[in-house]
C-alpha positions in Angstrom: -11.7 27.2 -7.7 -11.8 29.9 -5.0 -9.5 31.0 -1.6 -12.8 32.4 -0.6 -14.6 30.0 0.9 -13.1 27.1 2.9 -13.2 24.2 -0.1 -13.2 20.7 2.2 -12.1 17.5 0.1 -11.5 13.9 0.6 -8.3 11.8 0.1 -8.1 11.1 -3.7 -10.7 14.0 -4.6 -9.4 15.7 -8.1 -9.5 19.3 -7.2 -8.4 21.2 -10.5 -6.2 21.5 -13.3 -2.3 21.4 -12.9 -1.1 24.2 -15.3 1.3 27.1 -15.4 -0.9 28.6 -13.0 -1.7 26.2 -10.2 0.8 23.6 -9.0 0.6 21.2 -6.4 1.5 21.4 -3.2 1.5 20.1 0.4 -1.1 17.4 1.2 -1.6 16.9 -2.9 -0.4 16.0 -6.2 -0.4 15.6 -9.3 -1.4 12.6 -12.0 -2.2 13.5 -15.9 -2.9 17.2 -16.0 -4.6 17.6 -12.3 -4.1 18.1 -9.0 -5.6 15.8 -6.5 -5.8 15.6 -2.7 -3.7 13.5 -0.5 -5.8 14.4 2.7 -9.3 14.9 4.1 -9.2 18.4 5.1 -9.7 22.0 3.5 -8.0 23.3 0.5 -5.7 26.6 0.9 -4.2 28.1 -2.4 -0.5 30.0 -1.5 0.8 32.6 -4.1 4.3 32.0 -4.1 6.3 33.6 -7.8 3.0 34.4 -9.4 2.3 30.7 -9.0 -1.1 29.5 -6.7 0.4 26.5 -5.3 -3.0 24.1 -4.1 -2.3 22.8 -0.2 -4.3 20.3 1.4 -4.6 20.9 5.3 -6.3 18.7 8.2 -8.2 20.4 10.9 -6.7 18.5 13.5 -3.5 16.6 13.8 -1.8 15.6 11.0 -2.7 12.5 9.9 -0.4 10.4 7.6 -2.2 8.5 4.4 -0.8 6.1 1.9 0.3 7.9 -1.3 1.1 6.6 -4.5 4.4 4.6 -4.5 4.7 4.6 -0.7 5.8 0.9 0.6 3.3 -0.1 3.4 2.5 -3.4 5.6 -1.0 -4.6 5.1 -2.6 -7.5 6.7 -4.9 -9.8 4.5 -8.4 -10.5 5.4 -10.2 -12.1 2.1 -9.0 -13.9 -0.9 -11.0 -14.6 -4.4 -9.7 -15.9 -7.6 -8.8 -12.5 -8.4 -7.7 -10.3 -5.6 -6.9 -10.1 -2.0 -8.9 -7.7 0.3 -6.7 -6.0 2.5 -5.8 -3.5 5.6 -3.5 -1.1 5.5 -1.9 -1.0 8.6 1.5 1.3 8.1 2.6 3.6 5.8 6.7 2.9 6.3 7.6 2.9 9.7 4.5 4.6 11.0 1.3 3.3 11.9 -1.5 4.3 11.2 -4.3 5.7 13.4 -6.9 4.0 11.6 -6.2 1.5 8.6 -6.9 1.7 4.9 -8.5 -0.7 2.6 -6.9 -2.0 0.1 -7.1 -4.2 -2.7 -4.5 -6.7 -4.1 -5.2 -7.7 -7.7 -4.0 -11.1 -9.2 -2.2 -9.8 -11.9 -0.3 -7.4 -9.5 1.1 -10.1 -7.0 4.3 -11.2 -9.6 6.1 -9.4 -12.1 6.2 -12.5 -14.3 3.9 -15.4 -15.6 1.0 -13.1 -14.1 -1.6 -15.4 -15.9 -0.5 -18.1 -14.0 -0.6 -16.3 -10.9 -3.2 -18.3 -8.0 -3.8 -16.2 -5.0 -4.1 -18.9 -2.6 -0.4 -20.1 -3.4 0.7 -16.4 -2.6 -1.1 -15.2 0.3 -3.4 -16.0 2.7 -6.1 -14.3 4.8 -4.3 -13.1 7.8 -0.7 -12.5 6.1 0.8 -9.7 6.6 2.5 -8.3 3.4 4.8 -5.3 2.3 3.4 -3.8 -0.8 3.7 -0.7 -3.1 1.0 1.7 -3.6 -0.3 2.1 -7.2 -1.3 5.2 -8.7 -4.9 5.9 -7.0 -7.4 5.7 -9.7 -10.6 6.8 -7.9 -11.4 8.3 -4.4 -11.2 5.8 -0.8 -9.5 2.7 -3.1 -6.5 1.9 -3.0 -4.5 -0.8 -5.3 -1.3 -2.5 -3.9 1.2 -4.5 -5.7 3.5 -7.2 -4.5 5.4 -7.4 -8.4 9.1 -6.3 -6.7 11.5 -9.1 -5.0 11.1 -6.6 -2.1 7.7 -7.1 -1.8 5.8 -9.7 -0.6 4.4 -12.1 2.8 7.2 -11.4 6.0 5.0 -12.7 8.2 2.2 -15.8 8.4 0.9 -18.3 10.3 0.7 -21.7 9.0 -3.0 -23.8 8.8 -2.1 -25.2 12.6 -1.7 -21.6 13.6 2.1 -21.5 14.4 4.2 -19.0 13.2 6.4 -19.9 9.9 9.6 -19.2 8.6 10.6 -18.2 4.4 12.5 -21.3 3.1 12.6 -20.4 -0.2 10.8 -17.4 -2.8 8.1 -19.5 -2.9 7.3 -21.1 0.4 7.5 -21.1 3.9 7.6 -23.3 6.7 5.7 -24.2 9.8 7.8 -23.8 13.0 6.2 -26.9 15.0 4.9 -29.2 12.1 7.6 -28.2 9.3 4.7 -28.5 6.7 5.5 -26.4 3.8 3.1 -24.0 2.4 3.2 -21.4 -0.8 3.6 -18.1 0.0 4.5 -15.0 -2.4 7.7 -14.3 0.2 9.1 -10.6 0.3 13.1 -10.8 -0.1 13.3 -8.6 2.8 12.9 -11.0 6.2 11.6 -8.8 9.6 13.4 -9.4 12.7 10.2 -10.7 13.6 11.4 -14.2 12.2 15.2 -14.8 13.8 15.9 -16.6 11.3 19.1 -15.6 9.5 18.9 -14.2 5.6 20.8 -17.3 4.5 18.4 -19.8 4.8 16.5 -18.8 1.9 17.1 -20.4 -1.4 16.0 -19.1 -4.7 
């Protein structure tokens, strides 16, 4: 790697080895012995105490993007028997300037009985979910997991088109028709529901 010429990179792009000479700095992360870019921008190498710190800076305004371990808010767009396609809308409490595509795989929905998971009983198109970003294995592809009690569906509408409220960790109920629908419900109940958490019965 050289600092003589500007080096442009994309999120998830492998930059160099992480060793005694190079270490990950701002805008990068280390995984399995390599340094990867967390942003789309220019690579910069800063010498600090005889160690070269690899950094990535955006050319314009700083843009927040999902990173491994982040809790994100995403909207489900399409479901199949094996996965759900999503659009990441927020990272933590920060609303993204543009959504990022992500995939929630069947085996990453629940922590137990993974082989018995049926996606349509866990999430539906249009649902808003809280999820955690898994380690990035390929550029431009984010994989999510909801296999924690605090993660899962937080906002959903019934088949009749009305808002639903959680009544257990596996079911939500339409506020108009009172019909029940299965979901992988998150333990954290957002204020949008205006329903006390005591109504949840595991």
